[in-house]
C-alpha positions, 0 to 999 in steps of 0.5 A, a space after each residue: 787051182 781051187 775047184 768046185 768053188 760055189 758061186 755067190 753073188 755077194 762077197 764081204 771084204 774087211 780090208 784091215 791094216 794087217 789082213 784082208 778077211 773075206 766072207 761069203 754065204 752059200 746055202 746058209 753057211 758062211 765061208 771065210 778066207 784070209 789074205 795078208 795085205 801083201 797078197 792083194 794080187 792073189 786076192 784079186 785073182 781069187 775073187 775073179 775065179 769065185 765069181 767075176 760078176 759078184 758085188 763086193 761089199 767092202 769095209 776097213 781102212 784099205 777099202 780104197 786100195 782094193 776097190 782100185 784093183 778089182 773089176 767087180 762092183 763095190 759097195 762101201 760099208 762103214 767099218 764100225 757098223 759092219 763089225 757090230 752087225 757081224 758080231 751081233 749076228 755071230 753071237 745069236 748064231 752061236 747062242 740063239 737065246 742070247 738077247 742081252 746088250 753086250 760090250 764088243 771089243 774088236 782087237 785088230 791092228 788097234 782096239 775099238 770098244 762098242 756098246 752093242 744093243 739089239 737095234 743100235 750100237 755106239 763106239 765108246 772108246 778105243 786104244 792104239 794097243 792091239 795087234 799092231 803093238 804085238 807085231 811091232 814090239 814083238 819084232 823088236 824083241 825077237 827080230 822076227 815079225 811072224 805072228 805064230 812065232 810070237 804066240 809060240 814064244 809067249 806060250 813058253 814064257 813067264 811074264 812074271 820074269 819080265 813084269 814087276 808085280 805088286 808083291 815084288 815091291 812090297 816084299 817081304 811084307 804083305 801087299 795091300 792088294 793082290 800081290 800077283 797084279 802087275 805093278 809095272 809092265 816090263 818093270 823087271 826087264 832092265 835088271 832081271 838077267 834071267 829073263 828070256 825072250 820068251 818071258 818078254 813076249 809073254 809080258 808083251 801079250 799081258 800088257 796088251 791084254 791088261 790094257 784092253 780088259 781094263 778099258 772094256 771092264 770100265 765100259 761094262 761098268 758104265 753101261 751096266 753090261 756084264 757080257 764082253 764079246 771079243 772079236 778080231 784077228 789078234 785072237 787067232 790061236 792066241 791062247 795066252 791073250 785069251 787067258 789074260 782077257 779071261 783072268 780078271 773075273 774074280 776082281 771084275 764083274 764080267 763074262 768073256 765071250 770068244 766067237 768062233 768066227 770072230 775074226 770075220 765079224 767085219 766081213 760078215 757084217 758087210 753082208 747083213 
């Protein structure tokens, strides 16, 4: 049993497609916590223990399910409003002098991309490529649906053994564009028998990262914004994905920013 938990009157919950993210403030500091969607009963018990009289500020696609299970008062906050407010708050907390507009990429089960200004924000576009893709295809590739296991495999693999690169197509001639660019994601997977499962998982993360940064960079170019802020639970401990998202600065004009508590932008945003 957890003890000495500070009392709080407001608790933010981002009930997403895969995870339940919680945030609450105590003495100016945000505390955060995560449960899987299959742990909702544990969440309900914890919320009651924290403060049975607290008001819950809920966002996300599974909000209704949580609301039906709790006894506390619930206030629904629109999801896109919550994540953009939370991201803006976290950006300024980590860099108080930050005043610029930015492109926000929210990498959850899917991906949403926003133009965030000082007083308002707009959702520009989105994609079904995201954390759900990683878990779904990763499970098909490995037979296991464990997030950390997939990341560990990707760190040991080489996507170049599964992806078809531009230089592979033009060899032995010099390609007209950088040869290390991906010509076809998984383009070698059907004939390179030397590729291991680790290589295919690394290729999967590259597919996700390349798709997301391509969309985000287009949004940045259209809006004239250079800073791209990335949030979402798909980035948790995911060094291979962060490397892909940061790896095109030599070809595209953007500055990637990863927030320390970016996974909880939605939950924190409900409280602001």
